[in-house]
GUVEX-397100 format. One line per 10 residues: number of its first residue (from 1); their letters; for each residue x, z, y of N, C-alpha, C. Coordinates in steps of 0.05 Angstrom, whole numbers, plus 5000, padded with zeros to 4 digits. Layout:
BEGIN
NUM> A> X,Z,Y,X,Z,Y,X,Z,Y ~ ... $
This chain:
BEGIN
1> MKFIINSQAL> 4614,5621,4819,4628,5603,4838,4607,5589,4854 ~ 4607,5593,4881,4587,5581,4898,4599,5574,4925 ~ 4591,5550,4935,4600,5543,4962,4580,5524,4975 ~ 4581,5523,5001,4564,5505,5017,4583,5487,5033 ~ 4577,5461,5033,4595,5442,5046,4580,5419,5056 ~ 4589,5406,5077,4576,5382,5087,4579,5359,5068 ~ 4557,5345,5062,4557,5324,5041,4575,5301,5048 ~ 4575,5292,5074,4591,5269,5081,4621,5275,5084 ~ 4627,5300,5092,4655,5309,5093,4666,5309,5064 ~ 4650,5319,5045,4659,5319,5017,4662,5291,5007 $
11> LKKLQFLSGV> 4642,5274,5012,4643,5246,5003,4668,5232,5012 ~ 4674,5236,5038,4697,5222,5049,4723,5229,5034 ~ 4726,5255,5028,4750,5264,5013,4750,5253,4985 ~ 4727,5253,4972,4725,5244,4944,4730,5214,4942 ~ 4723,5199,4962,4728,5170,4961,4758,5164,4962 ~ 4773,5180,4977,4802,5177,4977,4813,5185,4949 ~ 4804,5208,4939,4813,5218,4914,4807,5199,4891 ~ 4785,5185,4893,4777,5166,4871,4797,5143,4868 ~ 4812,5137,4889,4832,5116,4888,4854,5122,4868 ~ 4857,5147,4860,4877,5154,4840,4868,5150,4812 $
21> INTNNTLPIL> 4841,5153,4807,4830,5153,4780,4829,5125,4769 ~ 4840,5122,4744,4839,5096,4730,4811,5091,4719 ~ 4805,5065,4716,4779,5058,4704,4778,5063,4674 ~ 4801,5060,4661,4802,5065,4632,4823,5087,4626 ~ 4814,5111,4623,4832,5133,4618,4833,5140,4589 ~ 4857,5146,4579,4860,5154,4551,4850,5183,4547 ~ 4851,5200,4567,4840,5227,4566,4814,5228,4582 ~ 4792,5235,4570,4766,5237,4585,4767,5255,4609 ~ 4783,5277,4608,4784,5296,4630,4795,5283,4656 ~ 4810,5261,4653,4821,5247,4676,4800,5232,4692 $
31> DDFLFDLNDT> 4775,5230,4680,4753,5217,4695,4740,5237,4714 ~ 4750,5262,4715,4738,5283,4731,4755,5290,4756 ~ 4741,5302,4775,4755,5316,4797,4758,5345,4789 ~ 4780,5357,4796,4784,5386,4792,4777,5400,4818 ~ 4756,5418,4817,4748,5434,4839,4760,5462,4835 ~ 4775,5471,4855,4788,5498,4853,4781,5513,4879 ~ 4763,5533,4876,4755,5549,4899,4771,5575,4899 ~ 4786,5580,4920,4802,5604,4922,4796,5617,4949 ~ 4782,5639,4949,4773,5652,4973,4756,5632,4989 ~ 4766,5624,5013,4750,5606,5030,4761,5578,5030 $
41> TLKITATDLE> 4779,5572,5011,4791,5545,5011,4783,5531,4985 ~ 4774,5506,4988,4768,5489,4965,4788,5467,4962 ~ 4802,5466,4940,4821,5445,4934,4810,5427,4913 ~ 4811,5401,4918,4800,5381,4899,4824,5363,4891 ~ 4826,5358,4865,4849,5344,4854,4839,5320,4837 ~ 4854,5298,4839,4850,5275,4821,4878,5266,4812 ~ 4879,5258,4786,4905,5249,4776,4902,5228,4754 ~ 4922,5212,4751,4924,5193,4728,4949,5199,4712 ~ 4961,5223,4716,4985,5233,4704,5011,5222,4718 ~ 5009,5198,4730,5032,5187,4745,5029,5194,4774 $
51> TTLIMTLEPS> 5005,5194,4784,4999,5199,4813,4978,5222,4814 ~ 4983,5241,4831,4965,5264,4835,4960,5267,4864 ~ 4934,5269,4872,4927,5273,4900,4910,5299,4901 ~ 4918,5316,4920,4904,5341,4925,4895,5342,4954 ~ 4869,5347,4958,4858,5349,4985,4844,5376,4989 ~ 4846,5387,5012,4835,5414,5018,4813,5412,5038 ~ 4792,5428,5032,4769,5430,5051,4763,5459,5055 ~ 4749,5465,5077,4740,5492,5084,4710,5493,5083 ~ 4697,5502,5061,4668,5504,5060,4657,5522,5082 ~ 4632,5517,5090,4620,5535,5111,4613,5562,5099 $
61> MADESGKVTI> 4610,5563,5072,4606,5588,5058,4619,5586,5031 ~ 4633,5607,5022,4645,5607,4995,4643,5634,4983 ~ 4637,5635,4957,4633,5660,4943,4643,5657,4914 ~ 4658,5676,4905,4668,5677,4877,4687,5654,4872 ~ 4713,5659,4871,4733,5639,4865,4729,5629,4836 ~ 4738,5605,4831,4736,5594,4805,4745,5565,4804 ~ 4745,5554,4779,4753,5526,4775,4734,5512,4756 ~ 4730,5486,4761,4714,5470,4743,4721,5441,4748 ~ 4717,5424,4728,4721,5395,4733,4693,5382,4733 ~ 4689,5362,4750,4664,5349,4753,4667,5319,4750 $
71> PAKLLLDFLK> 4650,5306,4734,4653,5277,4731,4653,5262,4757 ~ 4674,5246,4762,4678,5234,4788,4657,5213,4795 ~ 4652,5195,4776,4633,5173,4782,4605,5184,4788 ~ 4596,5202,4772,4569,5214,4776,4567,5227,4803 ~ 4587,5243,4810,4586,5257,4836,4587,5238,4859 ~ 4604,5217,4858,4606,5198,4880,4580,5182,4883 ~ 4569,5173,4860,4544,5157,4861,4522,5173,4873 ~ 4522,5199,4868,4501,5217,4879,4505,5221,4909 ~ 4529,5228,4917,4534,5236,4945,4530,5212,4964 ~ 4535,5188,4954,4532,5164,4972,4505,5162,4985 $
81> YLPDAPITFN> 4484,5173,4972,4457,5169,4981,4445,5194,4994 ~ 4462,5214,4998,4452,5238,5012,4456,5235,5042 ~ 4438,5246,5058,4442,5246,5087,4464,5265,5094 ~ 4473,5263,5119,4494,5280,5130,4484,5308,5135 ~ 4486,5325,5115,4475,5352,5117,4489,5370,5097 ~ 4487,5397,5101,4500,5415,5082,4487,5414,5055 ~ 4503,5417,5034,4493,5420,5006,4506,5444,4994 ~ 4492,5455,4974,4501,5480,4961,4509,5474,4932 ~ 4532,5483,4924,4541,5481,4896,4539,5509,4883 ~ 4524,5512,4862,4523,5536,4846,4535,5529,4819 $
91> IDTETLAIEI> 4557,5542,4812,4571,5534,4787,4575,5559,4770 ~ 4565,5558,4745,4569,5579,4725,4595,5572,4711 ~ 4616,5587,4716,4642,5581,4704,4644,5587,4675 ~ 4623,5602,4664,4622,5607,4635,4610,5584,4620 ~ 4586,5575,4629,4572,5554,4616,4579,5526,4627 ~ 4592,5526,4650,4600,5501,4664,4575,5486,4674 ~ 4553,5499,4676,4529,5487,4688,4532,5486,4718 ~ 4526,5463,4730,4529,5458,4759,4501,5451,4770 ~ 4494,5466,4791,4469,5461,4805,4476,5454,4834 ~ 4465,5432,4844,4469,5424,4871,4443,5424,4886 $
101> LSTEGKYKLT> 4442,5437,4909,4418,5439,4925,4422,5424,4951 ~ 4402,5408,4958,4403,5394,4984,4375,5396,4996 ~ 4371,5387,5020,4345,5387,5032,4326,5368,5017 ~ 4337,5349,5002,4320,5329,4987,4312,5339,4960 ~ 4327,5357,4948,4319,5366,4921,4340,5383,4908 ~ 4337,5386,4881,4355,5402,4865,4365,5385,4842 ~ 4391,5387,4836,4403,5369,4816,4421,5385,4798 ~ 4421,5378,4772,4437,5393,4752,4455,5374,4737 ~ 4479,5383,4731,4497,5368,4714,4516,5388,4701 ~ 4532,5378,4682,4550,5395,4668,4579,5388,4674 $
111> GHNADDYPEL> 4594,5407,4681,4623,5403,4686,4639,5406,4660 ~ 4665,5407,4663,4683,5411,4640,4703,5433,4646 ~ 4715,5442,4625,4733,5465,4628,4759,5458,4643 ~ 4764,5472,4664,4787,5466,4681,4814,5471,4666 ~ 4813,5488,4645,4837,5493,4630,4847,5467,4615 ~ 4829,5448,4611,4837,5423,4598,4849,5403,4617 ~ 4848,5409,4643,4858,5390,4663,4889,5392,4663 ~ 4902,5369,4667,4932,5370,4667,4943,5389,4687 ~ 4966,5401,4680,4980,5418,4699,4989,5402,4723 ~ 4987,5415,4746,4995,5401,4771,5026,5399,4771 $
121> PMLEETTNFE> 5036,5378,4783,5065,5374,4784,5080,5397,4798 ~ 5102,5405,4787,5119,5425,4799,5147,5413,4804 ~ 5154,5410,4829,5180,5397,4835,5201,5418,4838 ~ 5223,5414,4824,5246,5433,4825,5271,5418,4834 ~ 5289,5433,4846,5314,5422,4856,5309,5398,4874 ~ 5294,5403,4894,5285,5381,4911,5301,5379,4937 ~ 5299,5355,4949,5310,5350,4976,5286,5344,4994 ~ 5288,5351,5020,5265,5348,5038,5274,5334,5063 ~ 5255,5319,5075,5258,5308,5102,5231,5304,5113 ~ 5230,5298,5139,5205,5294,5153,5204,5267,5166 $
131> ISSAILGTGI> 5180,5255,5166,5177,5228,5178,5149,5227,5191 ~ 5147,5212,5213,5121,5210,5226,5102,5193,5209 ~ 5076,5200,5210,5056,5185,5194,5055,5156,5203 ~ 5060,5151,5229,5059,5123,5239,5081,5106,5227 ~ 5105,5117,5226,5127,5102,5215,5124,5098,5185 ~ 5116,5119,5171,5112,5117,5142,5090,5098,5135 ~ 5067,5100,5149,5044,5083,5143,5051,5054,5149 ~ 5065,5049,5171,5072,5021,5178,5092,5010,5158 ~ 5111,5026,5150,5131,5018,5130,5118,5010,5104 ~ 5098,5025,5095,5084,5018,5070,5068,4993,5074 $
141> TKTVFATGND> 5053,4991,5096,5035,4968,5100,5051,4942,5102 ~ 5074,4943,5114,5090,4919,5118,5104,4909,5093 ~ 5105,4926,5072,5121,4919,5049,5106,4919,5022 ~ 5086,4936,5019,5074,4941,4993,5061,4916,4981 ~ 5052,4898,4998,5039,4873,4988,5059,4855,4974 ~ 5085,4859,4979,5106,4841,4967,5117,4852,4941 ~ 5106,4874,4931,5115,4885,4905,5107,4867,4882 ~ 5121,4869,4860,5116,4851,4837,5100,4864,4815 ~ 5094,4848,4794,5079,4857,4771,5093,4852,4745 ~ 5119,4846,4746,5134,4839,4722,5141,4864,4707 $
151> ELRPAMGGVY> 5130,4867,4683,5136,4891,4666,5165,4892,4658 ~ 5178,4869,4657,5206,4869,4649,5225,4878,4672 ~ 5214,4878,4696,5230,4887,4719,5214,4908,4734 ~ 5211,4932,4722,5193,4952,4734,5202,4961,4762 ~ 5227,4959,4769,5236,4968,4795,5222,4952,4817 ~ 5215,4927,4811,5202,4910,4831,5172,4917,4835 ~ 5162,4936,4818,5134,4944,4820,5129,4965,4841 ~ 5150,4972,4857,5146,4992,4878,5162,4985,4903 ~ 5160,5002,4923,5174,4999,4948,5199,5016,4947 ~ 5221,5004,4954,5247,5018,4954,5251,5031,4981 $
161> FDIMPDYMTF> 5255,5057,4980,5260,5073,5005,5291,5076,5006 ~ 5303,5062,5024,5332,5063,5028,5337,5080,5053 ~ 5344,5105,5050,5345,5124,5072,5374,5131,5079 ~ 5379,5127,5105,5405,5134,5116,5401,5155,5137 ~ 5422,5170,5145,5417,5192,5164,5404,5183,5190 ~ 5410,5158,5200,5401,5150,5226,5380,5128,5226 ~ 5372,5119,5202,5351,5099,5201,5340,5098,5172 ~ 5317,5085,5169,5304,5083,5143,5295,5054,5138 ~ 5299,5045,5114,5292,5017,5107,5273,5018,5084 ~ 5251,5002,5086,5231,4999,5065,5234,4970,5055 $
171> VATDAHKLVR> 5236,4967,5028,5241,4940,5017,5222,4936,4994 ~ 5211,4911,4992,5194,4903,4969,5200,4874,4963 ~ 5200,4868,4937,5204,4840,4928,5191,4836,4901 ~ 5183,4811,4897,5174,4802,4870,5190,4779,4860 ~ 5213,4774,4872,5232,4753,4865,5224,4726,4878 ~ 5199,4723,4887,5191,4699,4902,5191,4704,4932 ~ 5185,4729,4939,5186,4737,4968,5198,4764,4970 ~ 5209,4770,4993,5221,4796,4998,5215,4804,5027 ~ 5210,4830,5030,5206,4841,5057,5224,4865,5061 ~ 5239,4864,5083,5256,4887,5091,5246,4897,5118 $
181> YRRNDAKSGI> 5237,4922,5118,5227,4933,5143,5244,4958,5150 ~ 5256,4957,5173,5275,4979,5181,5265,4992,5206 ~ 5268,5019,5207,5262,5035,5231,5286,5051,5239 ~ 5296,5044,5263,5319,5059,5273,5312,5085,5286 ~ 5286,5091,5289,5277,5116,5300,5269,5136,5279 ~ 5273,5129,5253,5268,5148,5231,5294,5161,5223 ~ 5299,5184,5234,5325,5197,5229,5321,5222,5211 ~ 5329,5219,5186,5324,5240,5167,5348,5259,5165 ~ 5371,5249,5173,5396,5265,5170,5407,5266,5142 ~ 5395,5251,5124,5405,5250,5096,5409,5221,5087 $
191> STSFIIPRKP> 5423,5218,5065,5427,5192,5054,5418,5193,5025 ~ 5397,5176,5019,5386,5176,4992,5370,5151,4988 ~ 5359,5147,4964,5342,5124,4958,5325,5130,4934 ~ 5301,5119,4933,5283,5121,4910,5262,5099,4912 ~ 5249,5095,4889,5229,5073,4887,5202,5086,4880 ~ 5182,5081,4897,5155,5092,4893,5136,5070,4885 ~ 5120,5074,4864,5102,5053,4854,5081,5045,4875 ~ 5070,5021,4870,5051,5009,4889,5025,5026,4891 ~ 5015,5036,4869,4989,5050,4870,4988,5074,4888 ~ 5006,5094,4885,5005,5117,4903,5010,5109,4932 $
201> LNVLKSLLAL> 5026,5088,4937,5031,5079,4965,5006,5068,4977 ~ 4990,5054,4962,4965,5043,4973,4945,5066,4980 ~ 4945,5087,4963,4928,5110,4969,4939,5124,4994 ~ 4965,5128,4996,4977,5141,5019,4973,5125,5044 ~ 4975,5099,5042,4971,5081,5066,4943,5085,5078 ~ 4923,5087,5061,4896,5090,5070,4892,5117,5084 ~ 4905,5138,5073,4903,5165,5085,4917,5166,5112 ~ 4941,5154,5113,4957,5157,5138,4945,5141,5161 ~ 4928,5121,5155,4916,5105,5176,4898,5123,5194 ~ 4890,5146,5184,4872,5164,5199,4887,5186,5214 $
211> EDVNVQVEYN> 4913,5188,5211,4928,5211,5221,4950,5203,5240 ~ 4957,5222,5257,4981,5220,5274,4995,5247,5272 ~ 5010,5250,5250,5023,5276,5244,5051,5271,5233 ~ 5065,5292,5229,5091,5290,5214,5085,5296,5185 ~ 5097,5279,5168,5093,5282,5139,5118,5294,5126 ~ 5114,5315,5110,5136,5328,5096,5141,5313,5070 ~ 5165,5303,5066,5171,5288,5041,5191,5306,5025 ~ 5184,5309,5000,5199,5326,4981,5204,5309,4956 ~ 5228,5309,4946,5233,5292,4922,5256,5303,4906 ~ 5256,5295,4880,5279,5300,4863,5284,5275,4846 $
221> VTNAAFAYNG> 5296,5277,4824,5304,5253,4809,5281,5239,4795 ~ 5258,5253,4792,5236,5241,4778,5210,5238,4794 ~ 5207,5254,4815,5181,5255,4830,5186,5257,4860 ~ 5165,5248,4874,5165,5252,4903,5138,5263,4911 ~ 5137,5278,4933,5112,5289,4943,5111,5285,4973 ~ 5087,5278,4983,5082,5274,5012,5060,5294,5020 ~ 5065,5310,5040,5046,5331,5047,5041,5332,5077 ~ 5016,5336,5085,5009,5341,5113,4980,5351,5114 ~ 4974,5368,5132,4946,5377,5139,4928,5380,5114 ~ 4937,5395,5094,4920,5400,5071,4918,5378,5051 $
231> VKLFSRLIEG> 4934,5357,5055,4936,5335,5036,4963,5335,5023 ~ 4963,5332,4996,4989,5329,4982,4987,5308,4960 ~ 5004,5289,4961,5005,5267,4941,5031,5269,4926 ~ 5029,5270,4900,5052,5270,4882,5054,5242,4869 ~ 5078,5232,4866,5082,5207,4852,5107,5208,4835 ~ 5104,5198,4810,5128,5195,4794,5144,5172,4804 ~ 5170,5175,4806,5187,5153,4815,5192,5132,4793 ~ 5197,5108,4802,5205,5087,4783,5235,5090,4778 ~ 5242,5091,4752,5270,5093,4745,5284,5066,4745 ~ 5310,5066,4748,5325,5041,4748,5336,5034,4775 $
241> RYPAYEAVIP> 5354,5015,4775,5368,5006,4799,5351,4984,4812 ~ 5350,4986,4839,5335,4965,4853,5354,4942,4858 ~ 5343,4917,4859,5361,4894,4864,5376,4897,4890 ~ 5400,4885,4891,5417,4885,4915,5404,4867,4935 ~ 5385,4878,4950,5368,4860,4967,5384,4848,4990 ~ 5404,4861,5001,5419,4850,5023,5434,4825,5014 ~ 5442,4824,4988,5458,4802,4978,5442,4776,4976 ~ 5416,4778,4974,5400,4753,4972,5390,4743,4999 ~ 5394,4758,5020,5385,4749,5046,5406,4730,5058 ~ 5398,4705,5063,5417,4685,5074,5429,4695,5101 $
251> KDNPNRLIVD> 5455,4691,5104,5468,4700,5129,5470,4677,5150 ~ 5465,4652,5140,5468,4630,5159,5446,4609,5154 ~ 5424,4613,5167,5402,4593,5167,5400,4582,5196 ~ 5414,4560,5201,5418,4552,5229,5393,4539,5242 ~ 5374,4529,5227,5351,4515,5238,5330,4536,5246 ~ 5321,4534,5271,5302,4554,5282,5276,4540,5290 ~ 5254,4549,5278,5228,4538,5284,5210,4561,5295 ~ 5200,4558,5319,5183,4578,5331,5155,4566,5334 ~ 5135,4580,5323,5107,4570,5326,5089,4593,5333 ~ 5065,4586,5344,5045,4606,5350,5034,4617,5323 $
261> RSLFISSVKR> 5035,4643,5321,5028,4656,5295,4998,4651,5288 ~ 4980,4655,5306,4951,4652,5299,4944,4623,5293 ~ 4956,4604,5308,4951,4576,5302,4962,4568,5275 ~ 4986,4578,5268,4998,4572,5243,4981,4583,5220 ~ 4971,4608,5223,4954,4620,5202,4929,4603,5198 ~ 4917,4595,5219,4892,4579,5217,4897,4552,5203 ~ 4920,4540,5209,4927,4514,5196,4931,4518,5166 ~ 4946,4539,5159,4951,4543,5130,4925,4549,5115 ~ 4907,4564,5128,4882,4570,5115,4865,4545,5111 ~ 4865,4527,5130,4850,4502,5128,4862,4483,5107 $
271> LSPFANQSTH> 4889,4483,5105,4902,4465,5087,4903,4475,5058 ~ 4902,4501,5054,4904,4512,5027,4885,4501,5007 ~ 4859,4496,5013,4841,4485,4993,4849,4458,4983 ~ 4866,4443,4998,4874,4416,4990,4899,4416,4973 ~ 4912,4440,4971,4938,4441,4957,4934,4441,4927 ~ 4955,4434,4913,4956,4436,4884,4950,4465,4876 ~ 4932,4469,4857,4923,4497,4851,4942,4512,4833 ~ 4964,4500,4825,4984,4515,4810,5008,4523,4828 ~ 5016,4504,4846,5038,4510,4864,5029,4521,4892 ~ 5004,4514,4900,4994,4522,4926,5013,4513,4949 $
281> QVRLRINGQE> 5026,4490,4944,5047,4482,4963,5035,4470,4989 ~ 5046,4480,5011,5042,4468,5038,5069,4459,5048 ~ 5071,4433,5056,5096,4422,5066,5098,4425,5096 ~ 5122,4432,5105,5128,4432,5133,5149,4410,5138 ~ 5140,4390,5154,5159,4369,5162,5164,4372,5192 ~ 5189,4378,5199,5196,4384,5227,5212,4361,5239 ~ 5202,4350,5260,5214,4327,5273,5213,4331,5303 ~ 5236,4336,5314,5236,4342,5343,5221,4367,5349 ~ 5201,4365,5367,5185,4388,5375,5157,4387,5363 ~ 5155,4374,5340,5129,4372,5327,5131,4381,5298 $
291> LLMNAEDIDY> 5112,4397,5290,5110,4407,5262,5087,4393,5249 ~ 5093,4377,5229,5072,4364,5213,5069,4380,5187 ~ 5045,4389,5182,5039,4405,5158,5019,4390,5140 ~ 5025,4389,5115,5006,4376,5097,5005,4390,5070 ~ 4982,4387,5057,4978,4397,5029,4964,4376,5014 ~ 4971,4372,4989,4958,4351,4973,4958,4359,4944 ~ 4937,4349,4930,4935,4352,4901,4931,4324,4891 ~ 4952,4312,4881,4952,4284,4872,4932,4280,4849 ~ 4929,4299,4832,4911,4296,4809,4882,4292,4817 ~ 4874,4303,4840,4846,4301,4849,4843,4285,4875 $
301> SNEGVERLAC> 4866,4273,4884,4866,4257,4908,4857,4273,4933 ~ 4865,4298,4933,4859,4316,4956,4883,4317,4975 ~ 4878,4316,5001,4900,4318,5020,4890,4327,5047 ~ 4905,4344,5060,4900,4353,5087,4925,4351,5103 ~ 4923,4343,5128,4946,4340,5146,4939,4352,5173 ~ 4957,4367,5185,4953,4378,5212,4980,4377,5227 ~ 4978,4376,5253,5001,4377,5271,5000,4401,5289 ~ 5023,4414,5293,5025,4437,5310,5048,4433,5329 ~ 5044,4441,5354,5067,4441,5373,5085,4464,5365 ~ 5111,4460,5369,5130,4480,5362,5155,4478,5380 $
311> TYSGDDMEIG> 5172,4498,5377,5198,4497,5389,5218,4497,5367 ~ 5236,4477,5366,5254,4474,5343,5282,4467,5352 ~ 5301,4480,5340,5329,4473,5344,5342,4470,5317 ~ 5353,4447,5311,5366,4442,5286,5360,4413,5276 ~ 5369,4407,5252,5366,4380,5241,5337,4377,5231 ~ 5326,4352,5234,5300,4346,5223,5300,4353,5193 ~ 5278,4365,5184,5278,4372,5155,5250,4374,5145 ~ 5247,4376,5119,5222,4379,5105,5225,4401,5084 ~ 5206,4419,5082,5208,4441,5063,5180,4449,5055 ~ 5177,4458,5030,5151,4467,5020,5150,4496,5013 $
321> FNSRFLLEMV> 5127,4509,5019,5124,4537,5012,5097,4542,4999 ~ 5095,4563,4983,5070,4571,4972,5052,4582,4995 ~ 5029,4570,4998,5012,4578,5021,5002,4607,5019 ~ 4998,4617,4995,4989,4644,4992,5011,4664,5001 ~ 5036,4658,4994,5058,4675,5004,5060,4674,5034 ~ 5058,4650,5045,5060,4647,5074,5039,4664,5088 ~ 5014,4663,5079,4992,4678,5092,4997,4708,5089 ~ 5005,4717,5065,5010,4745,5062,5031,4756,5081 ~ 5052,4740,5085,5074,4749,5101,5067,4748,5131 ~ 5057,4725,5139,5052,4721,5168,5030,4739,5178 $
331> NNLETPEICF> 5011,4745,5160,4989,4763,5168,5000,4792,5172 ~ 5023,4798,5162,5034,4825,5166,5055,4826,5188 ~ 5056,4804,5204,5071,4804,5229,5050,4806,5252 ~ 5058,4815,5274,5039,4820,5296,5046,4807,5322 ~ 5069,4794,5324,5077,4782,5349,5062,4756,5354 ~ 5058,4747,5379,5044,4722,5384,5058,4698,5371 ~ 5084,4698,5370,5099,4676,5359,5117,4686,5336 ~ 5122,4669,5317,5140,4676,5295,5162,4655,5293 ~ 5184,4663,5281,5207,4645,5279,5215,4641,5250 ~ 5216,4616,5242,5226,4609,5215,5256,4603,5218 $
341> QLSGPTRAGI> 5272,4616,5202,5301,4609,5201,5306,4595,5175 ~ 5314,4569,5177,5315,4552,5153,5343,4540,5150 ~ 5349,4533,5125,5375,4520,5120,5371,4493,5106 ~ 5355,4492,5086,5350,4467,5071,5326,4470,5053 ~ 5316,4448,5042,5291,4448,5026,5293,4464,5000 ~ 5317,4471,4992,5319,4486,4967,5329,4514,4971 ~ 5333,4522,4997,5344,4548,5004,5322,4566,5015 ~ 5325,4592,5010,5305,4611,5019,5301,4609,5050 ~ 5276,4611,5058,5270,4612,5087,5266,4641,5095 ~ 5272,4647,5120,5268,4673,5132,5247,4671,5154 $
351> IVPSNYDNPD> 5229,4690,5154,5208,4692,5175,5212,4718,5190 ~ 5214,4717,5216,5217,4741,5233,5200,4738,5258 ~ 5194,4760,5271,5180,4757,5297,5199,4743,5317 ~ 5187,4727,5335,5204,4714,5355,5215,4734,5375 ~ 5202,4757,5378,5212,4778,5395,5199,4804,5385 ~ 5211,4826,5393,5202,4853,5384,5191,4868,5407 ~ 5166,4880,5404,5156,4898,5424,5169,4925,5422 ~ 5177,4933,5398,5190,4959,5393,5219,4954,5386 ~ 5238,4962,5403,5266,4958,5398,5276,4973,5373 ~ 5262,4993,5364,5270,5008,5340,5260,4996,5314 $
361> EDILMLVMPV> 5245,4974,5316,5234,4961,5293,5248,4936,5286 ~ 5253,4932,5260,5267,4907,5251,5254,4899,5225 ~ 5241,4875,5225,5228,4866,5201,5238,4838,5194 ~ 5243,4833,5169,5251,4807,5159,5236,4801,5133 ~ 5226,4776,5132,5211,4767,5108,5225,4742,5097 ~ 5231,4743,5072,5244,4721,5058,5225,4708,5039 ~ 5223,4682,5039,5206,4668,5020,5221,4645,5007 ~ 5218,4642,4981,5231,4620,4967,5214,4595,4969 ~ 5227,4572,4972,5211,4547,4975,5200,4537,4948 ~ 5179,4521,4950,5169,4506,4927,5182,4478,4928 $
371> MLGQN> 5194,4470,4907,5208,4444,4907,5189,4421,4915 ~ 5199,4404,4932,5182,4383,4943,5172,4363,4922 ~ 5185,4362,4900,5176,4343,4879,5152,4353,4863 ~ 5145,4379,4867,5123,4391,4852,5096,4387,4867 ~ 5076,4376,4853,5050,4372,4865,5028,4382,4847 $
């Protein structure tokens, strides 16, 4: 088994693949990449048994098909310091001895038996649809940060794909915040739903940021697969029912606060260090057309206060939010101004763009308040 390939092209693929590998694997073989050379095509696989990523490359020269697994960390640490140039892999599939030749020198390591590598996922009785990489990537980016970590509520550990024939909705929540991102231009022609864990979505998000293609989605009751341009990612689905997200979204929040998004973000960042380190509370006191924001930690006599110009319609009110949640959410909006839809200091607040550049896009972010008596 022999092939010649560009070092940096290989490194780039392996860095994406390494995102699948866990730091502490129960099976040592999962610390490896699987190299599978078939004629002139090289497929490289990484898996943690729940998520599997396969990427395809075309070596400039290939001879003798074969398979071997190579320790991932060793190979990555080596390739990072090679110049952008072709390198040669000579692999004895009997002894598993691997020799790598570059313009800088010759290197030897030992691989492992590919027969010990887990079987690749085989999806049966599947349903398929197609979605643009831009829509899929944006849907993941806008929601995945809001997923939860509660082991008792595993469904919240992933993004809920709520697919209707004429639109698609991505939902994530951790019970403190919720994001609903809908695209009316994602028309699959089918009606279904499933929950994909956070980890494979973060890997997929990074990959899709580089592409402008249509992604083939294939799924059944236990797994989903995303494929395009020689890349295929398999993910085990999260079992269980997703919370009834529409039921928790307030239908009547009459108070409307519109502020400049970038100025609001800057204010929250400056005030956050002064907030109580357990609640991270920032208070919003709205009076007329002025927004007074403050954060304090009574135990250490820390306090910060800022004023922002705003546009407000509704009754004067005061409400507190976790500053970390606010920053996560507002940073994932892109419009110059954002609108807070509020009802009262103990009711969930809604954050939406003040206007939409894309009429097919609809995003809503819900955040639970921090009780004003908590400091």
